[in-house]
N, C-alpha and C positions, 0 to 999 in steps of 0.2 A: 610611477607605474613601471614595472619591469617590461623589458622588451618581449618576454614570453607572453605576458598577459595582454599587452597591446596587440601582438600578432594574433592571438586567439580571438580577441574582440573584433578585429577587422575581418578575420576569416568568417566568423559566425554571422556577422552582419551581411556579408556578401552571399554566403551560402543560404541563409534564411530567405533571401529574396527569390531564390530559385525554386522554393517549395510553395506551392499554391495552397490556400486554405482547404481546397477540395481533397488534398492528399492527406489531411489530418483528421483526427476525430473532431467532433463538434464541441464537446465540453470537457474533454480530458487533456491534461497537459502533456505535450510531447517536447523533446528538445528542439531548440532552434535549428539544429542540424546534428548529425552524428549520433552518438551513443549517450543514453541516460541510464543511471541506475538509482541507488538509494536517494529518497528525499532527505534533504538537509535543511536545518535552520527554518523550519516551518514556524512562522511567527507573525505577530502584528507589529507594524512599525509605520509611523507616519499616517495612520488611519487606513492602511491597506494590509492585506495579507501578503507576506513575502515567503517565497519558497525557493530555496537553493537545491541543487541536486548534483550528484556525482555525474561527471560529464567528460566526454571525449569529443570535442567538436570536429576532429579530423577524420573520424572513421565510424562506421556503424558497429564497431566492436569495442569491448572494454580495453583500456590501455592506461597509461599514466593519467591519473585523474586530476581534473580541474573542478571548480565549482561553477555550475551554471546558475542562472538567476532569473526569476520571473515574479511579477506582482499581480494582484487581483483585488477587485473591490467586492466580488461576489463568489469567489472560489470556483467559478465555472468558466469565466473569460479571463485569460491570462495575457499579460503584456510582457514580452521578453525585455529584460534589462541586460546590460553587458555582463559578460562572465566576471565573477567576483574574485576568484582566487586561481592562481596558477602555481604549479610546482617549481618555484623559482628561488628557493633557498636551500642551503645544504641540508637542513633538517626535514625538508619535505620534497626533495628532488625526485623521489620515486612516486609521489602522488600526494594530493590534498584529499584525504579520506573524510568520511562522514563526521558530522557534528551538528551543532545547534546554534541558536541565536537568541539574544535577549537585549532589551533596551536598558541602557545605563541611566543613572540619575541626571547626567549632563546632557541627555538627549541623543547621544551617539548609540549606534547599534554595535553590539559586540558579537563577533563570530568566534566560536570555539570549535576547532577541528583537529583531526588526527593527521599529523605529518609523518611521512614514511620515507625512510632512506634505506639503501641497500648496504649491507656491511658484510665483509668477509670474515667468516668464523675461523676458529683455530684449526678446524679440520679442512679448511679450504672452501667450504660451502658458502654461497652467498645467500643471506637471509634478510628479510625485512626487519627493521627496528622501528617501532611505532611510539610516538610521543604526542602530547597534547599541546596545541598552539592556539594563539589568539590573533585576531585582526579586528580593527575598529573602523567604522565608517559612517556614512550619512544615508544609507539606503541604496547607494549606487556604486560608490568607490570606497575601497577598503585598504587600510594600511596594516601590514603585519607588525606586531609590537616588538620592541627591542628585547624584551625578556624571554622571547621564545627559545626553546620550548618551556612552557610553564609547569608541565608535569612530565617528568621523564623517569628513567629506571630507578633513580635513587629515591623516588617517592612511591615505589611499589611495595606492597606488603610482602613478607617472606614467601618465597616459592612462586610468586606470580611471574608470568612470562612477559618479557619486554618485546617479544615478537608478535604476540596477540594481545594488544592493549589499545582499544580504539572506540570511536563513536560516542563522544561525550554528549550528555543531555543536561542542559542548564535549567535551573529555576531559582526563584527567590524565596527564601524562607520568611516566616512571619516576622522575625526580628530584623529583617532587612539584609541579613547576610546571604551569601550565595552558596549554592550546592550544585554538584554535578555527579551524575552516575556514569560510569565508564565500564565498557565491556572488557573482560580480562579472562585469560586462561589460568586456572589455578594449578597448584603443584600436582594435583591428581590428574591433570590433563583435560579436565572438563571445565565448562564455563562458570564464571561468577561475575557479579556486578559489584563494583567498588564505588564507595562514596568519598568525594573530596569536598572540602569546604573552603570558603574564602570570605574575608571581610570586605574586600574591594573589587573582587572578580578578576584580579590580576596576579595575586600571590596565593597559591593553593597548597593545601596540606591534606594528606590522607586521613580519613576519619575511620571508616570501618567497611567491612564486607556487608553489603545490603542483602544479597541473596546468593546462594551457592547451588549449582546444579547437582553436583555429586553423582554424575553419570545417570541422572534420571531421564532427561529429555535432550537427546542428541549429545553433541560434544560442545564445541565453542558456542557461546551465546553472543549474538551481535545486536547492534542497534537498540540499546535499551531506551525506554521511555518510562517515566515514573510520575504519577500524579494522583490526586484524590478526586473521586467522583462519587457524588451522592453518599458521602461519608465513608467510602471504601477506598483503601489504597490500591492502586492498580499498577502493576509492573508488566510492561510489554517487552518481549525480547524475540529475536529471530534465531532459533537454534539451527545449527548445521548438523547434517548427518543424523537425522532422526530415524528411529526404527518404528515401523507401524505398530500401534498399540492403542486400542480403544478408539477414541475420536481422532487420534493423530495418524498422519500418513508418513511414509518414509521420505527421506530427503531433507530439503531445506523447508522450514516450517515457520509458522507464526504462533507465538505462545503468549497467553495472558495468565498472570497469577494475581488473584484477588486476596487481600489480607488487611491487616491493621498495621499502622505505622505510627511510631512515637517520634515526633520531630525533635524532641529534646535529647533522646538517647540514640536515635537512628535505628532503633529496633524495628524490624519488619517481620510480622508473623503471618505466615501463609495460611489461607483458608481453603482455597479451591484453585484448580488449574483447568484451562480449556484452550483449544485452538482459537485464534482470532478469525481465520478464514480457512475453510476446508476445501477450497477449490484447487486449481492448478497454479494460478499466477497471483501471488500476493506475498510480499516480503518487506522487511525493513521499514515498518510503519513508524510514523511520527504523528504527534498531536499538537494542537494549539488550543489555548483557551480564548474563545471569541469574546468580543466586547459584551455580548448579551448573556454570557455565562455558559454557553454550550462548549463542550469538549469535542473538538473535531479532529478526526483522524484520516490520514490517507497513507497509502503504501505504494511501493514499487510494484506495478502490475506486470510482473514477469517472474521467472524462476530460473535459478542458475542451471537447473537440469534441462531447460528448454529455451535457453536464451538465443539460440540461432534460428528461431522459427521464422523471423522476418527475412525474406529472401531477395527483396528488391526495395527500391526507394532511396531516400536520402536522410532518413532519421530512423532510429531504432529504439523501441520500448516506450512506455508511457507510465504516468501515474494513475492510480485508481481514482474513482469518484470520491470526493471528500464525504465522510460519513459522520453523523452525529452519534455519540456514544451515550449509553445510559445503562444503569444496573437494574436488572429485574430477576427476581428469584435466584439470587446469587450467581447470575450470569452477566458477563459483559455483552450487551446487545448493541446493535448498530442499525442505522437507517440512513438513506441518502439525505444530504443536507436539504433543508427546506427551500433553499434558493432554487433548487431544481424545478419546483412547482411553477415558478414564474416563467419558465420557458415553454410551458404547455400552450399550444395554440389551436391545433386541430382536434376536434372531438369526434368520436364514433360510438355507436351503441348497438347492441343486439341482445336478444333474449330468447329463451325457450326454444333453443335449437336441439334437435335430437339427431344423434348419429352414432354409429359404431364403425370404427375404421379411421378415416381421415376427414378433416374438415378445414377449409379456409374460410375465415370470417370476412365478409365484405368490408373493404375499407381498412383492413388491418394488414399493413405491410410496411417495410422500411428498415433502415439500419440505425436509426436513433429513436429508441422506443422505451417508454416507461409504462410497464404493464403490471397490473395486479390481478392475480388469479386465485380463486378459492376452489379447491377440488374436493369433492366428496362423492360417495356412492349415491346412486339414485334411490336405492332402497337401503334403509338402515340395516346394518349387519350383513350386507351382501357386497363386499368390496370388489372393485374392478381389479384387473390384473396389473395394468400399467397405463401410464399416460405420458405422452411425449409432446414437447414443444419443439418444433423445428423452425430454425430461422437462418438468415443469411443464406437462403436457398435459391439456387438457379436451375434446379433439376439435376445437376451433376454434383455440385459441392454444397455442403450445408453443415450446420452444427446443431446438436440435439441437447436438450435437457430432458431426462427421463425420470419419472417417478414410479418405482416398483412398490405398489401398495402393500402387498403381503409382507414385504421385508422392511417397509418404512425406510426405503433407501432412495436417495437422489443421485443421479449421475450426470456430470457434464462430459460430453463426448464430442471432440472436434476432429475425430479420425478422418472424416470426409470433408474437411474444410478447405482442402487444396494444398496442404503442406507436402513437400517432397521428403521431409525428414522423419526418421523413425524416432520421434521424441515421445515425451509423456503427453498423451492425447486424451486420456480419460481419467476421471477422478470420482470417487464415490463418497457420499456423506450419509451416515445413518441419522435420520431425523429423530431428535430427542423425544418429541411428543408422539405418542402412539395413538392419538385421537384419529378418528376416521377423516376429519376435515383437515386439509392442508392449505395454508395460505402462503402464496409466493408473490414476491415483487421482483420482476425482471427488468433490469435497465441495460439497454443496448446502446452502444455509441460507436458505430462504424466497425471498429476492430475489437470490440470487447463486449463481454457479458458479465454482469454482476447480479447475483441472485441472493435475495434476502428472504429467509425462511421463517415463517410463523412470527411475524412482527419484528424480525431482526435477531431472533434467538440464535440463529446460525447464519453463515454467509458462505458463498462460493463464488470464485472469480476465475475468469479465463480470457485469454486473448486468442484471436484467430485473424488471419489475413486473407480471407476470401475476397475476391474482387467486389468492390462496393456496389456494383450494379446488381448483385445477388440480394434481393430484398424481400423474397417471399417468406411469409410466416404461416405455419399451419399447425394443427393439433391432430394428434393420433392417439387412439384409445383402443385397448384390448380388454375384452370382458366387460363392456360398458353398456349403458342403456340410454343415457340422455345427457345433453350438455346445455346449460343455459348460462348466459353471460350478462353482465351489467353494463355500465357506461364506460367509456374510454375517452381519453384526451391526449393531446400531443405536445411535443416540445418545439424546437425552432421551426419557423415558417420555411426555412430553406431545406428542411428535411421533411419528407412526406409521412403522414399518418403515424404519429407517435401516440400510443394509446395507454390508458390506465384504467384501473377499476373494472377488470373483467372478472366475472364470477362464473366459474364453470362447475357444473354438477354432472357427475357420471352415474 
């Protein structure tokens, strides 16, 4: 073990002890200390889920990247393991960037990651050079292989940049050989995803271009994930520098391409394109195939355009709630993992309430909440104007989700959550279904809100750092007549009044 990795492990062990559980979310993963970004190596190994992540233990800001490490039996309660990788070789001295993990036939776990070094160019400019590297281990300790880097500039196709070449995703093909998809910048300056193959997972060769952006969706594509779900090939990427267009927002985004894939030829035929999450904070998603066949995804619950929103504390940023993926009506849909239901403990119910204006429902408050709501007009054909769910509210600070019925538009608005920064605080999503009835599932966990729309057809996510004592939840309606609600139930006993299955009629 290098001195750099040993030092980081000792530091995170001591720093983690200074952070109490009450300072963290209940069931979302945060770093032991310091900074976290992209999920890495989301995998099953030794009967547990392993999640690695981009990590700077020494500061609440991005810097030279390590790999942090945690494991879980249920995707909701995570145990920190010692940092897995440190930038301690000449080929990764500027950072161990994102990658993936897979189990080898001999029982070892293989990590594939992007190594970064700084190189002086002919014009005197210092630039990153990115290569793909390997490390093997036992689920706790990892040794970088002698053959690193295993994919470097000489294995790039013509015109591909060695400065933007990162984030490998590994999988095993049906014939037992290995494949990986790597993000790349093509000669035209936009993103592309490259395929590499290997017989033994240690010696790699370029195969072909899996998909090319051709300036359609942002510029560089980062963090690819590629898998088959319900007979459909799914490519996930995170485009940089998107322009607002249709379902897509400007900035850093999450993109899903559905299509057909011929494993023998490597040909991927696109059928449809959609955002993965239309909220403020969701990026760099990765998936794992669970033992029971579910495809489970999580992402970095933050955005590069708002990554300074946390203003105090000893850790920064978190992962999203793990989500089960499925295909419905040529859409990638998602819902919270079923394990979340096991955390429900407190139940509440109410029905046949009438109001116009504001309403607080008795027993409904808290900062860890799982709530399902169905909204529809009281009289068919007479839609209300808007409906608002206000939460994390203490009378001064709050966050809103607003539904504008005439426009079929949902908005997340954290403008009044207590941030001192002029960052991105609102985001809109046009609801695909134009039916009068709207079904929402809202999951809150201390500093985050994740909204699943119409059975997971669309999703919106956002973080906020309002003091956790702000726990009021209320409903506000304009142009309404009546509200009725169904049953509700809650999550952990340590958090009060988590509810679900509210049905609201306007």
